[in-house]
N, C-alpha and C positions, 0 to 999 in steps of 0.2 A: 504494500500500500504506500502511496506517495505521502510525503509529509504534508503536502497541500490538502489532500483529501482528509487526512487525520485531524488537521488543525482548523479547517474551514468551518465556520458556523453555517448551519443549514436552517432554512426557514421551513416550518411545517404549518399546515392549517390547524385551526382548533377542531374542526370537524370535516370529514370527507364530504359531507352534504353541502359545504360551502363551494365545492368545486363544480363549476358549471361552464367550463370553457367550450370552445368549438369542437365539433365532432365530424364536421364535413367541410369541404372546400379547401382553400389554401391559406396558410398562415406564414407570415414573416415575423419572427421574434424581434423584440427590440434589442439594440446593441448591448445593453447591460446584461442580457441573458445569453445572447449568441453573438459574440464579437468577431467571429470569423467572416469570411466573405459572405455577402448577402445571400441568403438561401431561402427559398420558398418551400415550405413543407406541404406536400400534397397529402391530405388526410385520408384519401382513398387508397393510398399506398401504405401497407402495414409497416414497412421498414421506416418510412418517413414519420409515421405516427409514433412509433416507438422512439425513434431518435429525438423527436421534438419533446416527448415526455421526459426522456433521460436528461436532456439539456435543461429543461425548465426545473425539474426536481433538483438537479445539481447546482444550478446557477441563479435561481430566483432570489431576489433580495428582499421581497416583501410578500406578505400573505396575498396581497392584491395580485401579484404576478402569478401565484399559484391558481387563484380563483379565475383569472382571465384566460389561462391557457390549458388547464387540466379539467377533465370531467370525471366525476367520481365513479360512474359506472364503467367507463373505459379504463380508468386506472385500476379498478379491481380486476377487470378482465385480463389486463396485460401485465400486472405487477410481477409475476414470476418470470416473464420474458425480458424484463428491463435489466440492462447492464448498469449497475450503480455501485459507487464506492461503498464498502462495508459500513462506514460510519453513518452515511445517510440512509442506507437500507435498514440498519439497526434502529436508528432514530424513528423512522416512519413506522416500523413494525412494533416498536415499543409503545408508540402512541395509538396505533391502530392494529391491535393483535390479529384481527380477522384477515389482514393482508397476508400474514405468514402461514395461515392455515391452508391445508389442501382444500380445493374447492372455493378459494377466495373469490372466484369470479361471480359467485352469487351471494356471498356473505355481505351483510350490511355492517359497515364499520362506523 
């Protein structure tokens, strides 16, 4: 694990129900979340959808960032497929234990 991932403070929502971000169309994340070359995430593409969620979870600076770009139902469905640093994965699962359970795709957290 990188020192950055271990030391970085991560933002978490108070409740997954607060997450009502887009689930269709195209999304371009703001520079404070995705500072690389400008990229448009096509939410009909599973790989793009997962990549956007990984970036938002890792780099969000406020709860508003999470609320604007993540959707609770889709987060539950893809949680086990996301590639996240252990500290952020652990923090989310500690706050929302249903995410770590088998069958989390239908669990209400």
